[in-house]
C-alpha positions, 0 to 999 in steps of 0.5 A: 866758700865756693869751690874751696874749703872754709879755711881753718883758723880763719875769720870765715869759719869764725864767721860761721860760729858768730852767725850761728850763735848770735842769730841763734839759728841752731836753736830753731824752736827754742823760742817757739814752745815752752818746756815742761819742768820737773816734778813740782817738788822732790816729794812728787819726784820720789813718789811711786806711780802706783801710789801716785795713781791712788792718790789722784783717783782719790781726789788729791788735786796735786796728785792729779797735777803730778799725774798729768805732767807724767802722762804729758812727758811719758815719764813711767808710763806711755805718753798720752796727751788725753789722759794728761788733758783729763788729769789736769782738768780735774786738778785745775777744777779744784783751783790747783795752781799746779793742775792749772799750769799744766793744763795751760801748757797742753792748751799753749801747745794744742796737745790733746785739745784746741790750741789756745794761747790766751786761755793758756796764759789766763791759766798761767796767771792764775797759777802764777797768783799762788806762787806756782813755780811753773805758773811763774816761768811759763807766764814770764816767757808768754810776756816775753814773746806776747803770746796770749798776752801783750808783750811786757819784758820788765814784768816777765823778768820780774816773774822769771827772777822770782821763779829762778829764786825758788832754787832747786832743779825746777828753777833752771828753766827760769834761770836759763831764760833770764841769762838767754834774755840778758845775752841777746837783749829784748828789743828796746825793753832789755839791753844785752848784759853779758855779765848778768847773763853769765850769772844766770846761765851758770846757775842753770848750767850747774843744774845740768840744763843743756841749753844753759851750758851751750850759751854759757859756752858761747860766753866762754868762746867769744869772752862775754861777761867773762875772760875768753877761754875757748878750752872752757867753751869746748868742755861745756859744749861737750857736757851739753852734747853728750846729754843730747843737744844737737846745738852743742854737738855742731859746736863741738864739731866746729871747734875740732874742725878749726882746732879752736880750744881743742887739738884739731881732729877732723875725724872726730869733728865729722863724727859730731857733725853727723850726730848734730845732722840727725838733730836736723842741725843745718849747719852740721849738714853744710859742714859735713858737705864740705868735709865730703867734697874736700875729703876732710876726716872722710873719703872725698865724695862729691855725691855725698857731699852734694847730698848733705848740701841738699838736705841742709838747703832743704832746712833753709841753710843759705850757705848750702843754698849758695853752694848748690847754685854754684854747683849748677852754674858751673856744672860741677861734680858731674852735674849739668850746667843748669842756670835756672836751678842755679838761679833758683838756689841764688835767690833762695840764699839771697833772700836770707841775706846771703851777700855772695848769693846777692851779688851773684844775682846781681851779676846774673841780672847785669849780664842776662846770664840764666835771667833776662837782662834787668840792670836796675834789679842788678843794681838793687841786688848789689845794693842789698849785698853792700847794705850787708857790708859786702865790700866787693858789692860796693866795688860793683855799685861804684862801677854801675854809678860810674858807667850809668849801668842800670842807674843814673851816671853819678861819678860822686857817688861812684867814688864813694862806693870805691872809698868805702870798700877801699878803706875796708881793705878791699884791693879791687876797690883800691885799684878802681879808686887809683884808676880814678885818680890817675885819669881824674875820674870824679876826682882831680887827676893825681898821679901819685895818689893813683900809684899809691892806691894801684900799688896797694891794691896789687899787694893786696892781691889784685893783680890787674892793678899793676896792669892798669898801672902799666897801661897808664905809664905807657900811654902817657909816654906815648902822648909825650913822645909823639905830642898826642891828645894836646899833650906837648911832645917832651921825650925826656918825660916820655922816657921816665914814664917808659921806664916806669911801665917797663919796670913793672913788666910792660914789654912794649914800653920796655921795647920803646925805652930800648929804641930810646936808648938806641937812638938817642931819643929823650936820653943819651944814646947808650947801646948797652942800656938798649940791650938791657931794656931789649932783653926785658922786652924779649918776649915781643917780637920787635925786641927779638929783632932789635936784639938779633940786630944789636948782636949782628952789628955788635952794638951794646954787646961786650967790646962792641963785638959782633955775635953772629950766633946770638944774632942767629938765635934771636932771628930764629925766635923771632921767625917762630913768633911771627914770619915777618919778612925782615926776620926771615930775610935776615935768618936766611941770610945768616944761614946762606952765608954761614954767619952764626952757623956752620956753612954747609949745603943743608944751612944754605938750602935752608937759608935759600928757603927763607929768602924765597919766603921773604922775597915773596912778601916784598922784602927788597934785601931778600930779592936781591939776595935771592937773585944773587943765590940763583945766579951763583947756585948757592942754596938753590938750583942755578937759574939765570932766569930767576936770578934775573926776575928777582934781581929786576923785582929789587931793582925796581923797588930802588935796591942799588946793589941790584941795579949795580948787578944788572948793569955789569951783566948788561955790560958783559962783565964777569961777575963773582 
């Protein structure tokens, strides 16, 4: 997710869904508190407050329990925990199960009196013994969590079923928790059972319980315990969101953002993300940051996006923590590059199990980037990322084991890491495993298997794989051509490997193959074939020279006709790439003599200039031509002194035409 928007309709986006839903990150606090139920029955729901107050003051224990509940939730009067404690205590003193249950709830949370979950559980037990719905439900939740009593999931489920079976709106909390326990499972005590979860969640959702609607929507979305129906999931989430559920608001936004179960609408998605963010849903804050940074549904604004990342990170959102690490590491959005701050955020995300953050920390410790170099610690972070099923981490672990980097060298273990990642489709791992097969590293050398893996890696998007294959082919060809490294020279085999490398775009191999065809090394001489490979290698300086020579001498071209214009063009390109003495001499010669260019004073002078450069670099033919040019005054000012200087230099280096020229001058023969 770094430096790019989460792709729509992608596994990455569904991964965020799955992570949020599976780990219940969007339900923070749901498992910590115990909700108040509604009035004990319909009678109390309809009773006016004045009548309720009169009955409570007259000593009616049930009325006192109901009044305590209304003070606790602020229904019809100002919320007051002290008043709730007063009336619940009066009711409990009269051994009223409803009063004991409400007093236990206040003790459980520490509202209006010191928190005491053990005493709360005792009060719930008393109320449950007299079949009080609140007592049954709340005792069941305490038993599920081990709050105030020893954890006992089977008994908890029994109590919740009894409470849920009483029906009515007040049974919905028990129904929801039954569905929740079956959805997530409870350790070794309760196995996941999506079908049973759906049954209970539907009962609670039909009574308007938002959390049940949210969890039931997850079942619809992923097809758990029921047929997959993402449109129905969106409907359920919308209903819960409109009722104020922050979790559902986030999920509606996600569906609109991704176009899952509903037509994609980025504008509406961002509206739901904002609503969820106001409910402190960190995932919504993170995606709001993404929307602002990439301009999805809102104007692009780096600073606003960064602000949302910070708010999400402060709530512990690991994706936002990782993004902040990236922004500080690379100095994005106007931030100063700050590796200390980057490491801080990477570490925060890594501690929460963010695989890419763990991977980043591993790289930082391995190279000493922002932290003191610590290769064993780098390996530890790579291992944590790999344990989290990050295939890239397996590749880096393999590399560390292969080279003994921060860990003892172990080629067998390196190969195993490469194999694990390659089997999962990781292209980089395929390339590393292919390289090992080519060179016999940790496995027997097997060129065909290595080729297969490297080509698969390239098709999977890891382009360096072809480079590895090119280099192997070229080096193998060089060994075979020259008999290097105890390899028996075999020109024909060398040609085969040059061709393989050349077909992958290795220009040096293409040039060498052209040379083999040109001179008949390991293959029948074929000037036309040489021209084909020289053209493939044309970006190489040597290939440009070879092409120019072939055109100049009429080798491998149509009807073997010389083509000075093409020769001149390639000599010019060669000189632009590298001021080689031979290339400058050839270019100067053509310009001086009007070969491939109009023969005129301007071109002759340009030719003389290139001949001087080549001659100064010791090119003997250029020295001879330059001496002749000075003698004739062609392209340069006529100078017998300079003519003799360059002719003598060429003759000294063994140039026969220069020697003959000097002999004729000494005999006094007229020269033309």
